[in-house]
TORKE-54289 format. One line per field, with one value per residue (C-alpha): residue in three letters; x, y, z. Coordinates in pm, whole numbers, plus 50000, padded with zeros to 5 digits. Layout:
% residues N
residuo	Ala  ...
c1	X  ...
c2	Y  ...
c3	Z  ...
//
This chain:
% residues 718
residuo	Unk  Unk  Unk  Unk  Unk  Unk  Unk  Unk  Unk  Unk  Unk  Unk  Unk  Unk  Unk  Unk  Unk  Unk  Unk  Unk  Unk  Unk  Unk  Unk  Unk  Unk  Unk  Unk  Unk  Unk  Unk  Unk  Unk  Unk  Unk  Unk  Unk  Unk  Unk  Unk  Unk  Unk  Unk  Unk  Unk  Unk  Unk  Unk  Unk  Unk  Unk  Unk  Unk  Unk  Unk  Unk  Unk  Unk  Unk  Unk  Unk  Unk  Unk  Unk  Unk  Unk  Unk  Unk  Unk  Unk  Unk  Unk  Unk  Unk  Unk  Unk  Unk  Unk  Unk  Unk  Unk  Unk  Unk  Unk  Unk  Unk  Unk  Unk  Unk  Unk  Unk  Unk  Unk  Unk  Unk  Unk  Unk  Unk  Unk  Unk  Unk  Unk  Unk  Unk  Unk  Unk  Unk  Unk  Unk  Unk  Unk  Unk  Unk  Unk  Unk  Unk  Unk  Unk  Unk  Unk  Unk  Unk  Unk  Unk  Unk  Unk  Unk  Unk  Unk  Unk  Unk  Unk  Unk  Unk  Unk  Unk  Unk  Unk  Unk  Unk  Unk  Unk  Unk  Unk  Unk  Unk  Unk  Unk  Unk  Unk  Unk  Unk  Unk  Unk  Unk  Unk  Unk  Unk  Unk  Unk  Unk  Unk  Unk  Unk  Unk  Unk  Unk  Unk  Unk  Unk  Unk  Unk  Unk  Unk  Unk  Unk  Unk  Unk  Unk  Unk  Unk  Unk  Unk  Unk  Unk  Unk  Unk  Unk  Unk  Unk  Unk  Unk  Unk  Unk  Unk  Unk  Unk  Unk  Unk  Unk  Unk  Unk  Unk  Unk  Unk  Unk  Unk  Unk  Unk  Unk  Unk  Unk  Unk  Unk  Unk  Unk  Unk  Unk  Unk  Unk  Unk  Unk  Unk  Unk  Unk  Unk  Unk  Unk  Unk  Unk  Unk  Unk  Unk  Unk  Unk  Unk  Unk  Unk  Unk  Unk  Unk  Unk  Unk  Unk  Unk  Unk  Unk  Unk  Unk  Unk  Unk  Unk  Unk  Unk  Unk  Unk  Unk  Unk  Unk  Unk  Unk  Unk  Unk  Unk  Unk  Unk  Unk  Unk  Unk  Unk  Unk  Unk  Unk  Unk  Unk  Unk  Unk  Unk  Unk  Unk  Unk  Unk  Unk  Unk  Unk  Unk  Unk  Unk  Unk  Unk  Unk  Unk  Unk  Unk  Unk  Unk  Unk  Unk  Unk  Unk  Unk  Unk  Unk  Unk  Unk  Unk  Unk  Unk  Unk  Unk  Unk  Unk  Unk  Unk  Unk  Unk  Unk  Unk  Unk  Unk  Unk  Unk  Unk  Unk  Unk  Unk  Unk  Unk  Unk  Unk  Unk  Unk  Unk  Unk  Unk  Unk  Unk  Unk  Unk  Unk  Unk  Unk  Unk  Unk  Unk  Unk  Unk  Unk  Unk  Unk  Unk  Unk  Unk  Unk  Unk  Unk  Unk  Unk  Unk  Unk  Unk  Unk  Unk  Unk  Unk  Unk  Unk  Unk  Unk  Unk  Unk  Unk  Unk  Unk  Unk  Unk  Unk  Unk  Unk  Unk  Unk  Unk  Unk  Unk  Unk  Unk  Unk  Unk  Unk  Unk  Unk  Unk  Unk  Unk  Unk  Unk  Unk  Unk  Unk  Unk  Unk  Unk  Unk  Unk  Unk  Unk  Unk  Unk  Unk  Unk  Unk  Unk  Unk  Unk  Unk  Unk  Unk  Unk  Unk  Unk  Unk  Unk  Unk  Unk  Unk  Unk  Unk  Unk  Unk  Unk  Unk  Unk  Unk  Unk  Unk  Unk  Unk  Unk  Unk  Unk  Unk  Unk  Unk  Unk  Unk  Unk  Unk  Unk  Unk  Unk  Unk  Unk  Unk  Unk  Unk  Unk  Unk  Unk  Unk  Unk  Unk  Unk  Unk  Unk  Unk  Unk  Unk  Unk  Unk  Unk  Unk  Unk  Unk  Unk  Unk  Unk  Unk  Unk  Unk  Unk  Unk  Unk  Unk  Unk  Unk  Unk  Unk  Unk  Unk  Unk  Unk  Unk  Unk  Unk  Unk  Unk  Unk  Unk  Unk  Unk  Unk  Unk  Unk  Unk  Unk  Unk  Unk  Unk  Unk  Unk  Unk  Unk  Unk  Unk  Unk  Unk  Unk  Unk  Unk  Unk  Unk  Unk  Unk  Unk  Unk  Unk  Unk  Unk  Unk  Unk  Unk  Unk  Unk  Unk  Unk  Unk  Unk  Unk  Unk  Unk  Unk  Unk  Unk  Unk  Unk  Unk  Unk  Unk  Unk  Unk  Unk  Unk  Unk  Unk  Unk  Unk  Unk  Unk  Unk  Unk  Unk  Unk  Unk  Unk  Unk  Unk  Unk  Unk  Unk  Unk  Unk  Unk  Unk  Unk  Unk  Unk  Unk  Unk  Unk  Unk  Unk  Unk  Unk  Unk  Unk  Unk  Unk  Unk  Unk  Unk  Unk  Unk  Unk  Unk  Unk  Unk  Unk  Unk  Unk  Unk  Unk  Unk  Unk  Unk  Unk  Unk  Unk  Unk  Unk  Unk  Unk  Unk  Unk  Unk  Unk  Unk  Unk  Unk  Unk  Unk  Unk  Unk  Unk  Unk  Unk  Unk  Unk  Unk  Unk  Unk  Unk  Unk  Unk  Unk  Unk  Unk  Unk  Unk  Unk  Unk  Unk  Unk  Unk  Unk  Unk  Unk  Unk  Unk  Unk  Unk  Unk  Unk  Unk  Unk  Unk  Unk  Unk  Unk  Unk  Unk  Unk  Unk  Unk  Unk  Unk  Unk  Unk  Unk  Unk  Unk  Unk  Unk  Unk  Unk  Unk  Unk  Unk  Unk  Unk  Unk  Unk  Unk  Unk  Unk  Unk  Unk  Unk  Unk  Unk  Unk  Unk  Unk  Unk  Unk  Unk  Unk  Unk  Unk  Unk  Unk  Unk  Unk  Unk  Unk  Unk  Unk  Unk  Unk  Unk  Unk  Unk  Unk  Unk  Unk  Unk  Unk  Unk  Unk
c1	50000  50284  50345  49991  50048  50360  50126  49927  49751  49607  49500  49343  49151  49030  48909  48729  48556  48454  48307  48110  47989  47875  47664  47515  47442  47257  47057  46969  46864  46642  46478  46446  46264  45995  45941  45896  46054  46231  46386  46563  46679  46805  47007  47170  47250  47391  47624  47748  47820  47989  48208  48307  48395  48613  48792  48856  48978  49223  49353  49377  49124  48979  48725  48557  48567  48405  48131  48039  48041  47781  47580  47590  47447  47150  47090  47113  46840  46620  46671  46597  46273  46395  46349  46117  46230  46141  46221  46468  46656  46663  46796  47072  47171  47200  47416  47636  47684  47773  48025  48170  48215  48407  48617  48700  48803  49023  49182  49313  49412  49525  49581  49475  49497  49139  48985  48631  48461  48252  48155  47830  47702  47808  47623  47308  47342  47380  47088  46871  46975  46891  46532  46409  46686  46442  46356  46716  46857  46812  47052  47358  47569  47557  47901  48092  48415  48547  48846  48761  49032  49077  49335  49495  49791  49857  49887  49645  49478  49330  49056  48923  48555  48275  47940  47785  48030  47986  47612  47655  47862  47597  47313  47494  47552  47179  47131  47363  47667  48004  48262  48614  48972  49171  49539  49739  50115  50242  50551  50880  50962  50653  50774  50457  50317  50080  49930  49908  49722  49474  49422  49362  49107  48920  48922  48788  48513  48404  48373  48190  48238  48566  48493  48841  49209  49519  49732  49567  49719  49855  50048  50208  50320  50454  50655  50815  50624  50819  50500  50409  50125  49785  49466  49131  48802  48551  48177  48088  47843  48135  48291  48644  48778  48623  48752  49101  49101  48984  49234  49524  49399  49316  49591  49947  50250  50092  50302  50026  49664  49471  49103  48939  48621  48623  48475  48447  48666  48651  48447  48528  48248  47981  47943  47698  47498  47200  46948  47109  47055  46686  46662  46822  46509  46291  46245  45970  45776  45789  45956  46082  46013  46094  46466  46593  46346  46472  46831  46728  46572  46900  47096  46971  47008  47361  47462  47319  47517  47835  47773  47717  48037  48232  48092  48178  48542  48755  49106  49186  49342  49448  49239  49559  49670  49345  49389  49738  49611  49332  49584  49793  49487  49409  49755  49698  49368  49539  49830  49597  49395  49712  49823  49487  49525  49878  49754  49486  49738  49968  49675  49583  49941  50023  49694  49852  50101  50015  50215  49993  49685  49841  49908  49545  49427  49662  49551  49187  49251  49459  49179  48930  49165  49229  48853  48791  49077  48940  48594  48733  48930  48629  48422  48690  48632  48259  48084  47712  47532  47402  47720  47581  47217  47309  47369  47013  46792  46960  46974  46604  46507  46694  46579  46217  46226  46387  46133  45832  45748  45664  45858  45885  46209  46199  46534  46544  46830  47099  47268  47328  47702  47887  48248  48378  48506  48166  47991  48224  48153  47776  47729  47703  47458  47226  47240  47141  46851  46730  46750  46559  46288  46232  46254  46085  45892  45722  45470  45398  45131  44864  44914  44906  44583  44416  44526  44375  44719  44848  45004  45330  45513  45716  46069  46181  46544  46608  46913  46928  47139  47040  47280  47620  47477  47351  47024  46949  46608  46495  46117  45882  45506  45528  45422  45617  45796  45618  45717  45587  45784  46100  46049  45997  46301  46513  46395  46466  46818  46866  46931  46681  46486  46109  46088  46295  46080  45772  45934  46060  45911  45809  46126  46344  46182  46248  46614  46652  46678  47035  47145  47388  47226  46868  46645  46271  46303  46142  46403  46766  46800  47046  46873  46839  46779  47123  47085  47396  47257  47136  47443  47657  47439  47493  47870  47921  47709  47898  48223  48095  47968  47622  47276  46995  46628  46354  45986  45739  45371  45261  45077  45180  45558  45889  46125  46495  46657  47037  47209  47573  47839  47926  48291  48515  48817  48680  48401  48157  48228  48085  48355  48279  48466  48514  48705  48876  48983  48833  48705  48528  48214  48112  47795  47670  47620  47447  47071  47006  47150  46949  47002  46877  46872  47107  46828  46660  46946  46832  46985  46876  47092  47387  47369  47311  47009  46806  46455  46434  46105  45963  46257  46518  46878  47191  47420  47802  48013  48336  48486  48510  48658  48932  48984  48871  48675  48305  48148  47948  47850  47626  47258  47203  47416  47451  47368  47461  47239  47435  47330  47532  47347  47033  47168  47093  47270  47382  47714  47758  47972  48057  48040  47946  48222  48077  48072  48380  48500  48769  49043  49072  49426  49527  49682  49994  50152  50355  50032  49840  49469  49271  48917  48671  48911  48919  49175  49267  49239  49444  49249  49314  49526  49753  49611  49508  49153  49079  48788  48550  48489  48112  48130  48388  48176  47876  48089  48194  47828  47787  48110  48016  47863  47950  47744  47904  47627  47828  47840  47463  47381  47128  47334  47595  47344  47334
c2	50000  50241  50254  50377  50683  50767  50836  51143  51166  50817  50886  51217  51051  50779  51028  51235  50925  50814  51158  51153  50795  50861  51153  50930  50665  50912  51049  50696  50584  50893  50800  50440  50556  50712  50363  50509  50296  50076  49845  50132  50304  49985  49901  50245  50212  49864  49991  50272  50028  49798  50083  50176  49817  49794  50123  50045  49696  49843  50076  49792  49958  49641  49797  49998  49696  49474  49725  49786  49411  49357  49647  49475  49158  49344  49546  49234  49066  49372  49394  49019  49065  48850  49142  49441  49798  49891  50188  49987  49888  50250  50361  50099  50200  50560  50442  50280  50611  50778  50504  50540  50912  50833  50575  50835  51081  50822  50726  51083  51114  50763  50609  50244  50233  50352  50372  50333  50018  49862  49546  49693  49813  49491  49300  49499  49431  49057  49058  49216  48945  48665  48779  48591  48333  48052  48223  48263  47921  47821  48089  47864  48134  48391  48492  48186  48262  48037  48060  48129  48095  48146  47990  48234  48122  47842  48107  48092  48419  48389  48620  48569  48651  48612  48475  48820  48900  48561  48610  48958  48820  48566  48818  49066  48796  48728  49100  49108  49263  49094  48999  49054  49042  49359  49268  49589  49624  49935  50094  50001  50373  50460  50600  50534  50203  50162  50505  50423  50101  50307  50546  50251  50117  50451  50466  50112  50189  50466  50202  49949  49790  49640  49346  49204  49250  49034  49143  49413  49751  49638  49353  49606  49803  49496  49399  49743  49800  49534  49388  49567  49354  49381  49198  49357  49168  49407  49397  49630  49696  49777  49517  49388  49581  49911  49862  49781  50086  50323  50190  50238  50581  50724  50580  50706  50498  50181  49963  49725  49634  49317  49258  48916  48744  48580  48235  48027  47716  47583  47601  47419  47169  47320  47545  47830  47840  48038  47797  47833  48208  48164  47895  48117  48328  48027  48042  47833  47805  48180  48285  48637  48669  49035  49008  49012  49286  49488  49453  49553  49866  49960  49981  50324  50462  50325  50470  50811  50805  50721  50992  51244  51130  51179  51528  51631  51521  51774  51827  51925  52269  52409  52717  52906  52875  53028  53307  53376  53373  53612  53852  53840  53910  54203  54343  54295  54483  54776  54788  54753  55053  55257  55149  55262  55601  55647  55545  55811  56076  55984  55984  56337  56454  56262  56220  56126  55873  55517  55359  55531  55395  55048  55088  55183  54877  54646  54798  54734  54370  54307  54459  54208  53916  54030  54064  53712  53576  53747  53605  53255  53248  53376  53093  52843  52944  52888  52568  52480  52531  52176  52071  52257  52157  51787  51808  51906  51605  51381  51662  51741  51374  51300  51620  51566  51212  51320  51603  51391  51610  51549  51774  51790  51951  52135  52239  52480  52638  52381  52470  52828  52890  53064  53119  52806  52998  53162  52824  52694  52996  52998  52628  52671  52966  52773  52465  52679  52833  52490  52356  52659  52617  52258  52322  52662  52695  52384  52240  51877  51704  51715  52090  52159  51965  52172  52486  52353  52298  51985  51746  51763  52095  52234  52371  52538  52633  52827  52986  53218  53492  53856  54085  54041  53859  53521  53513  53219  53191  52955  52952  52742  52727  52690  52897  53212  53429  53520  53887  53927  53625  53764  54100  53947  53723  54027  54211  53908  53876  54254  54304  54592  54764  54747  55115  55058  54758  54977  55198  54921  54869  54522  54486  54594  54327  54065  54170  54098  53727  53793  53911  53686  53465  53535  53230  53173  52797  52675  52405  52353  52058  51913  52118  52464  52668  52807  53133  53097  52981  53312  53487  53253  53329  53703  53675  53462  53687  53989  53823  53769  54126  53980  54095  53901  53998  53828  53817  53649  53619  53455  53132  53121  53089  53271  53350  53432  53596  53607  53826  53742  53862  53620  53628  53800  53825  54088  54316  54540  54868  55217  55485  55788  56101  56227  56557  56490  56139  55844  55543  55224  55067  54705  54715  54402  54608  54906  54920  55257  55607  55916  56291  56471  56831  56877  57013  56669  56522  56452  56315  56034  55968  56157  55961  56125  55968  56022  55909  55736  55580  55605  55415  55563  55494  55572  55807  55805  56107  55941  56288  56303  55957  56018  56377  56535  56863  56842  57008  57266  57485  57231  57241  56873  56571  56226  55938  55581  55338  55023  54684  54419  54110  54251  54606  54914  55252  55544  55711  56064  56115  56434  56301  55988  55896  55583  55203  54990  54631  54643  54394  54366  54391  54359  54658  54466  54389  54712  54915  54687  54676  54999  54992  55082  54987  54629  54672  54878  54875  55039  55258  55296  55607  55424  55591  55390  55385  55241  54997  55060  54774  54783  54559  54790  55097  54934  54886  55249  55350  55169  55326  55680  55857  56218  56473  56726  56972  57280  57172  57164  57519  57660  57974  57757  57626  57825
c3	50000  50058  49685  49623  49842  49646  49352  49459  49122  49168  49527  49426  49142  49379  49641  49378  49248  49598  49672  49349  49396  49756  49632  49362  49625  49846  49553  49444  49792  49823  49492  49608  49920  49700  49546  49197  48922  49178  48916  48738  49055  49221  48911  48920  49292  49239  48967  49192  49476  49227  49101  49456  49533  49226  49296  49662  49571  49320  49592  49843  50076  50227  50463  50188  49959  50225  50302  49939  49875  50148  50006  49667  49820  49968  49651  49436  49638  49599  49222  49189  49386  49676  49915  49933  49993  50350  50571  50786  50470  50353  50692  50686  50332  50447  50739  50475  50292  50623  50692  50342  50406  50725  50542  50277  50548  50717  50387  50372  50738  50830  50487  50510  50891  50931  51276  51140  51269  50992  51181  51312  50976  50802  51073  50996  50623  50684  50925  50654  50409  50653  50700  50393  50380  50303  49975  49870  49953  49591  49474  49451  49289  49573  49701  49571  49388  49115  48894  48531  48270  47901  47669  47425  47217  47467  47739  48027  48132  48480  48607  48959  48923  49173  49065  49034  48756  48588  48606  48455  48167  48066  48102  47881  47621  47616  47565  47265  47425  47398  47656  47525  47643  47576  47577  47596  47590  47766  47620  47785  47796  48002  48334  48537  48419  48715  48652  48281  48370  48570  48277  48046  48293  48292  47912  47879  48131  47894  47620  47835  48178  48297  48526  48565  48488  48488  48664  48872  48954  49290  49127  48895  49199  49377  49069  49056  48733  48540  48393  48071  47931  48097  48005  48080  48074  47917  47848  47562  47281  47051  46824  46864  46563  46676  47030  46905  46678  46953  47206  46967  46865  47210  47428  47460  47563  47421  47188  47087  47160  47072  47137  47109  47225  47565  47628  47946  47927  48278  48595  48915  48896  48681  48382  48350  48031  47910  48060  48404  48392  48332  48603  48867  48872  48963  49339  49503  49178  49107  48782  48746  48374  48336  48423  48064  47964  48260  48143  47791  47936  48098  47772  47677  48030  48066  47732  47827  48150  47961  47705  47985  48154  47830  47784  48138  48139  48321  48448  48805  48850  49186  49270  49356  48994  48878  49133  48997  48639  48734  48888  48571  48359  48587  48518  48145  48165  48336  48091  47793  47912  47938  47588  47453  47621  47482  47136  47148  47255  46967  46727  46829  46773  46454  46270  45935  46072  45954  46234  46490  46313  46323  46694  46756  46561  46749  47080  46991  46898  47210  47417  47274  47341  47699  47759  47628  47838  48148  48084  48022  48347  48539  48389  48488  48851  48820  48925  48920  49251  49204  49386  49686  49632  49630  50007  50090  49999  50256  50515  50474  50478  50804  50978  50878  51016  51344  51388  51292  50994  50629  50393  50016  49898  49566  49413  49120  48925  49000  48671  48792  48817  49098  49199  49372  49675  49723  49709  49981  50203  50150  50237  50616  50598  50368  50589  50890  50698  50589  50945  51075  50811  50919  51293  51333  51009  50876  51119  51206  50991  51263  51312  50938  50894  51168  50979  50653  50504  50326  50578  50384  50395  50105  50123  49801  49732  49414  49249  48949  48794  48814  48627  48797  49097  49204  49394  49625  49790  50067  50102  50313  50358  50735  51033  50945  51199  51521  51551  51905  52019  51853  52023  52368  52325  52230  52542  52760  52616  52666  52296  52309  52586  52621  52522  52207  52117  52093  51828  51601  51257  51138  50931  51223  51440  51172  51154  51526  51440  51323  51669  51855  52117  52010  51964  51975  52027  52349  52403  52307  52070  51822  51553  51708  52018  52099  51909  51695  51361  51218  51357  51146  50845  50891  50941  50631  50412  50550  50447  50093  50051  50019  50117  50285  50292  50490  50398  50629  50695  51015  50945  50578  50567  50525  50241  50274  49972  49952  49693  49623  49378  49097  49197  49450  49219  48982  49101  48929  49105  49131  49123  49341  49444  49796  49794  49459  49562  49370  49564  49454  49601  49523  49311  49487  49804  49643  49699  49537  49484  49578  49580  49891  50020  50314  50530  50526  50729  51086  51406  51633  51939  51794  51469  51130  50959  50645  50556  50217  50102  50454  50602  50835  50729  50933  50741  50726  50625  50516  50481  50859  50897  50640  50761  50435  50413  50327  50026  50223  49930  49762  49844  49755  49833  49675  49909  49814  50007  50091  50221  50401  50522  50687  50747  50534  50560  50345  50273  50143  49830  49641  49287  49090  48841  48678  48672  48606  48639  48906  48989  49367  49502  49869  50042  50135  50470  50466  50478  50711  50779  50744  50878  50607  50323  50187  49910  49608  49231  48958  48717  48346  48391  48636  48946  49250  49388  49730  49761  50049  50292  50340  50648  50806  50732  50900  51212  51199  51230  51561  51692  51599  51897  51832  51650  51415  51361  51265  50901  50871  50956  50717  50651  50474  50221  49899
//
């Protein structure tokens, strides 16, 4: 096993596959629980378990191999109608996926010396199988291994196949597919023959299903990679000539490839033939006549899955490399803008010079290429939110069961793309919102029926693009927020006083749920009640320069709307001037821009405020913070209304310069952290504009307790 860990590419590929297959298992088990099209779903789940068993066996991971083998046994009995799908079986299968996740974790941390105990879960799987043992005694092929060999040019090829695989071979022959041996000679010059063998295995799996190899990857490692000829046993719809041609065409470091039909030549004591396959289904006088038809129905589905897999082939790229490339593109954008400006200056001075015209043309073409490169790299950072959404079906299912509730989960917009780093940071907030919807929002069936609602509640999670943002909504048809209960809890926790509570608007009461330590749960449980969930939501959305809005109607449900930037690497920014200095504001945080007379500025508890659309917004004069003089001669002022998480406030600016895509650059350790400034960007003329930190500005509001009223005297307004 030590040799395996010396091949990080192989380990990485294995872990990626395990992660993907576990997700497919969970999705399949959830579908199986619905009991719609059981035969199709169980076949898909069986194939996933089979793939995991093969991968873990190739890596020498015995515990994962043993667990998936026992899962196969249970799934095989279900697909052969020897067992029915019951809730206990579903629960045990989910326990298996949890155990597989732990095994994957331990493979990373402890290599093969995993501390996960699989004996308990394997015991449960075997117990399930023994329930109807009297019905399955006739299945003489279950779990018995035999040696199957094939004579080729007087050379014996030995494949150790269990009866499931032998059964699969004969079934596929009935269905018209062929079983072939692919004899491939790896080039003597190939430096990593074991890795090459793995790549060949993956390619052949795209052409069909590999069910055996001689020797296997581990034997190659043990032989110090001296073996160069590998035989793969493959089931495929392709003919031998087509397979041979594709292998030679698509594989590198291969000296030769031969493909020929495979035939059984020897069994220990008995030989399987077509009649045996049909007789296996005869149990206690019952004949499962639809087995072959079922297999026929899988051909199209299997092919579609393979086609989809081929279309979605990717290469792994470290996110840091993309970050570096994005920074380089940012530099190119800046330099290209400067080249364009110099070209225009030269054009104005030397109108008739052809070389200047050529320079302008070149500058224009380079600008287009840089723009396309920038867009391509940004897209490379994007991943579908389906990767995030795939976590929720299992989460909702388990929570609903533990809470005694019936919940239908509806997911929409999984194809919507978002920056990978944002998806990672938004995962915890969404999980908290989902847990709250199930615990606080959706009622138990008996309560819903009394309220003339369907017994099953609905939780809808939706994602979509809106200009340069991604919108994610979490909506339920539950009880909604109890505003009075929120208010009383805030008073009890001394978040607000009783007098302040009387002056709060409905929206201000709703926003109290984001305060640390505030909870309306009657009891502390594993799900909620500690008052930290919504605080985490707020902090994460703050970090992402996002905005969250809450709509609720008591008795009807709640809707949380999260607005996030597409990416944090390049921002759509609004350039503004404050006393002749240009600053940038992230567009994702801008709610609106208004122009107001100075005499409409008011004060509440020493804080400047302004009323916009009947709502009171705190107001920040950044002039004061950065020690810049205010523009006192202007009658009207520009106010940019900003939002961060649930907060809304305004900042005063002297002039609006315009919109621009800005490349975010850190200030550098030699400058250090400046409150209210998150970074800087270089403008087209080479000047530097600081980027305002909206989260930092919101903190400045709470720290400002002094009132500067001398600048608001009416005699200064002209």
